[in-house]
N, C-alpha and C positions, 0 to 999 in steps of 0.2 A: 330159607335157614338164615339165622342171624350172622353167622360167619360170612356167608356169601353176600349178604346185604352190606355189612360193613366193608367188605373188600371192595364192592362196586362204589361205595361212597368215597373210599380212599383213592381209588383210581380217578374218580371224577375230580377230586380236590387236586391230585397231582397234575392232572391235564390242564385245569384251569390256572394253576400256579405257573405252569410251564410257559403258556402264552401270555402272561401278564407283561404289559409294556411299561408299567410304572415302576417296576422293580429293576435296578441295575444288575446286569449279569456280569460275572467275573470274566476276565479274558481267558483264552484257551491256555495260555502259558500258566496263569495262576492255578486253573483246574488241574493241568498236568502235575505242576509242583505239589498240590496238595495231595493228590493220588500217590505220588512218588514218596512223599514224607510219610504218608500213613502205611504204605507197604514197608518202608524201612523201619518205622517204629514197631510194626507188628512183628517183623523179622527178628529185630533186637530184642523184643519182649520174649519170643521163644527161645532165642538163644540163652538169655538170661535165666529162663525157666529150666532149660536143660542143665545148666550149669549149677543151679541151686538144689536140684533133686538129688536123691541118692542113686548111686550106680547100682545097676542090677548085679547079680552074681557073675553073670556071662561078661557084662561090661568090665567088672573088676578083673577077671582073668585075662581078657583081651588087653586091658590097659596095663596090666601087670607084665604081660609078655612083651608088650610095646616098650615099656619102660627098660626091660632088661636088654632088649635089641638095641635101644637108643644108647645105653651105657657102653654096650660092646663097640658099637659104631664110633662112639666119641673116642674110646681108648684106641682103637684102630687108627683113627684120624691123627691123634696126638703122635703115635709112633711114626707114621708115614711122613708127616709134615714137620716133625720135630718141634711141635708146639710145647711138648712137655717140659722140655728143657733146652736151651741152647748153650753151646760150649762156652761163650763168653757171658752168659747171663748169671747173675747171682742165684744161689739155691734159694728155693721157697722158704719162707720162715713157717716153721712147724708150731702150731698151737695144739697142745696136747690137753685133751679133756677126758676124763675118767667118769664111768658110770660104775657105782659100787652098791652091792645089795648082798643080801644073805638069805639063804633058804629058810623057810620057817615051817613049823608043823601046820598043816591046813586042817581045821576041824571039820568034821562031817557037815556036808550041806543038809539043810532041811528040805530043799527042793532039788530035784534033778534039773531044774531049769536055771540053777545058779551056776555059771561057769567057774571053774577053779583056775584062777589066773596065777601062773608061775613065773610070768615075764613082765610084770608091771613096770613101766617106765622105760624100759630099755629101747622099745620101738619109737616112742617119742623122741628120745635122744638121737636115734639113728636118722630119723627125719630131719631134725634140727641140723645135724652135721652136714647133710646134703645141702640143706639151705644155706649154711655157712660157706661151704665150698663153692656154691654158685657164684657168690661175691668173691671169695677168696681166689678164684682162678684169675680174675683180672687184677688182683693186688699182689699176686705172686705169694699167696699164703695157702698153707695146707693144714686144715683142721683134720686131727686124728682122734678117734674115739676108742679107748681101751674099756672093754666091758669085762668086769670082775664080779663072779657070783661065788660068795664064800659058802662052802657047804654047811649044813647044819651041824652046829657044835664047832665049827672051824674057827681059826683065829682071825678075827676081823681086823684087830689093831695090826697085826702082821701084814695083812693085805694092803691096808692103809699106807703103812710106811713103805712098802714096796713100790706103791704108785708114786709117792712123793719122792722117793729115790729116783724113780724113772723120768722125772722132770715134770709130773703133773701138778699144775697149780690150781686147776679148777676141777673140783671132784663133786659130781652130782651123786646124791645117795638116797636110796629107798630103804630107809632104816627107822625103827622106832625112837622115841625121844632120848631113852637112856643111851643109845649108841651114838646118837647125835652129839650128846654131851661129852661122852667118852672120847670120841675122835676129835672133837674140837678143842679139848683140854690137852691134847698131846703136845709136846714141844715141837714136833715136827710139823704141827698144823699152823704154827704162827705165820707162816708165809704162804698159806693155802686159803682158797675161799671155797667153803663148803656149801652146796646148795641143797637144801632141805626139801624133798618133793614129796613126802608123805606123813610126816608127823604133825598133826594139827593143834598140838598142845600149847595152850596159852602161855604156859610158864616159860617156853622157849623164847616168847616174844616180849617177856617181862623180867622177873627176877632172874631167870636162868638164861638170859639172852647172852650171845657170844658175838664179838665183833667180827669174827671170822665166818660167820654163818648167815646166809641169806635163805629166805623162806619163800618158795614159789608155790607152796600149797597154802590154801586159806586156813587161818586159825579157827578154832570152834567159835570164838567170839565173833569173828566175821561172818561165819555161816548163821550163827543165831541171830544176829543183828539184821542179817539180809531177810531172813524169814519174819522177824518181829516187825520190820518196816512194812512189809506188804499186809500182814494180818492187822496191823493197826490202821493202815491206810483203808482197809476194807471194812474197818470198825468191828472186827472181831477181836475183842479185847479181853475176853474172859477165857482163861485156858485151863485145861485139866492136863497136868504133867504126869506121864507115866515113865518111870525110870527102870532100866534093866539092872541086873546085879553086877555088871563089869565096871572097871575103873573108868573106862573110856565113856560108858553111859552116864557115870556120875559126873564127869567133867563136862559132857555136853549138856547135861541138865543144869549144872552150875551157870554155864554160858546162857542158857535160856533164861534162868532166873535173872540175871544180870541184864540181859536184854529187855525183860518185861519191866524192870525198874527204870531203865533208860529211856524207853519209848512210851511208857505210861499204860502198860497192860497189867492185868491182875492174874496171879496163879490162884484160882478158885480152890483147887484140890491138888495134892500131890501123893502118888503111891508108887511103891516099888513093886515091880513084877518079879515075884519069887517063886513061881510055880515050877515044879520039877517034872511034871508029867509032860508026855509027848504033846505039844500044843496042836500039832496037826490033827489029832484025834479028839482033843477036849475043848478046842476053841469055842465051838458053838455053844457049849454050856458054861464055860468059865468066864468069858469075856463079858457077856450081859451082865452077869452078877457083879464082877469086878468094876463095871463103869456106871452102875446105876445109882440113884440118889446124889448125882452131882449136876448142878446147873453150870453149863459152860458152852462156849461158842466153838472152840477148837480143842481136839485132843491132841497134845504134842507128846510124841514117843521119842525116848531116848534109848536106842537100842542099835549101837554101832555095829556088832557082829551080825546083825539081822536074824536074832534067835526067835522073836516073837511079834516084832512090829508089823509085819505083813498080815498077821492074823487078827489084829485089831480092827482092821478095815471091814466095814459092812457088818460087823458083829457086836458093836456097842449097843447099849440098852436104848439110847436115844439116837435118832438119826443125827450124825455129826461128822464135822470134817476131821481128817487126820492129817497132821504134818509133822515134820521133824526128820528123823532118820529114815522114816517110811513115809508114804503118801506123797504130800508136797514136800519135795527135798531140796534144800539148798546145797548147791554143789558148784565146783569150779568149772566142770564140763559135763556134758550130757549128750547122749545119742541123739536127741530131738533137737539140738541146737543147730541151726542152719543160717542164721542171720550174720551180716558182716562178713561174708566169704566162708563161713564156718563149714559149709557143706564141702567145699574143695578139701579142707583138712580132713573132715571125716572120711571122705573117699580115699584120700592119700593113705590115712591110717589103716583103713580096712585092706587096701592093697598091700600094705607092708605086714600087717599082723594078723589078717584074716579074722578080725574081730572089731567090736567097737572101741573107740578110745575112752579111756577112764581119766579121772582127774589127776592121777598119779602120772599118766602118760603125757597128759597136757603140761603138767608142772615140770616134767623132765625136758620136754620140748622148750619150754619157756626159759629153763635155766641154760641150756646149751645156746638157744639163741641170743640170750642176753651177753654171753661171751663174745659171740660173732658180731653183734651190734656195737658192742663197746669197743672192740678192737678196731673195727671199721671206722667209726666216727671219732675216736681217740687218736687214730693214725698211729697206733703204737701197740706192740705185744708185750710191753713191759708190764709185768703183774700189778705193781703199785699203781701205775696210770690207769690200768684197766679197772681196777678195783674202785679207785677214786671217781672214775667216770660213772660207773654203774650206780654209785650211791650219790652222784651229784645231780644238780638240777636240770642238767641238759640231757640226760639219758631218757629215752622213751623207746618203747617197742610196740609195733602193730601185732596184736594178738588175738584176732578175731572176736573182740569184745565191744566193738563200736568206738572205743577210746583207746588210745595207746597206754599201756601200763608203765609203771614206774616203781621204784622201791622207796620205802619209808627210811630216811637216814638214821632215825632214832632207834630202830629195832630190826632193820633188814627185811621187813615183810613187804611182799609184793602188793601194790595197789591194784585192785581189779574189780570188775563187776562180778557178782555171784548170781547165778542162774537159779531160778525157782522151777522145778520140773516135776511133772507127774510122770508115771512110767512110759507114756507114749505121747506127751506134748510138753512143750515149753509154755509155762504159764506167764511168767514175768521175769524181769531182770532188776535186781537191786544194785545200787541204791535207788530207792523210789524218788521221784522228782520232787516229792512235797518235803523232803528232808534236806536242809541246806547246810553248808559248811563254808567258812570264810576262805578256805584254801582250795579244797577238793571235796566234792560230794562223796567220793570213795572213801574219805577219811571218816565219814560217819559209821563206816563198818569197822568192828574190831576196836583196838585201843588206840585212841588218837594221842598225840604228842603229850598234852597235858595229863592224860591218864596213864601213860606208860610208867612202869617201874623199872624199865631198861636203863642201865647206866652207860650204854655206849655214847661217846661223843658224836654229836652231828654237826 
């Protein structure tokens, strides 16, 4: 048999090599050290692999129970030992942060697989408060999160004013662009820093920017530029743009066209999807006809509500790639992201919320952590000093993106890498290394300082 013959030859070769006298053999200590290092490296690799993978549902429940038990033990220990507060020690400084959102009408989902999220953002804020208090315990600081959800049709302005009156100078909001501006323009908001975690409108970073608003969610321009860089790098420069009927769809399409001009791609054809029939039943018939007679590399879809974009995939007239709001999606956070320690954050969020983290949850975590990081490094809880530090050159925050994130002083936008993800895999991360910038490569995404129409002083 060939296998047995080759096996015999290998044994003879090893036996001859073992008894050769012209080859110097390492000492016993060297051999043992090499074996020890090999075992240690393998053990470390297995440990890192275990940390990087997703927890199973059973592990999540076990870890969640252990977290609760640990919290109870910590509180009991504080009470017994008097660690929580000594009679002669000063009271802990309280840093009040608010999370403000409002109920909205949820349209019917086209698929039963789409979860209906009514708690976006708040779980990220809760995790960030825990992180802040981990450091705050040693600095005699106490971070307190106020969670306010205004009912549908309720008075959002009154809720905001009540938070400000209660001493909240940092307000994290999950609201549309119109509400962001309405709150930012209030007289009570002049000494408040508002953190926008969900409105991607480019106007909020340009002509409608406000000095008291920071944006921890990427703008549409940043998302479009991130996708465009990847497609141009792959030399897929001919695009077919399909836009939905909504206002958000139109704004994302405008960002895509801007990115095409910016990075040298061509929009070969542009169409508006205005079919009113149930796409679930008619996609196989309508999509091929809708997409034929167009020569392109990538079909880019602008469908922010998710009404039709998923049904374009695998149904086009020609075999083609689909990207944009569906297909290959640019996003701040995605369930497939595990690099740079992100797997630990994914597992923490799943234990807290019972679901995957979204970009809004990540943006809320960034917002609350920005306050904690600035207070710690500025060594002050004074609002003016904290705001100055956040927008200053010394601020940075580790945020599971491989680089520390910072804020653009000219419009308050968070600098961050953008993930390019398929439904079950992380494809790439932008900015792509081929696109350079004199200050920061991340500033190749979105509106750079010379392009900005924001009048905020920097």
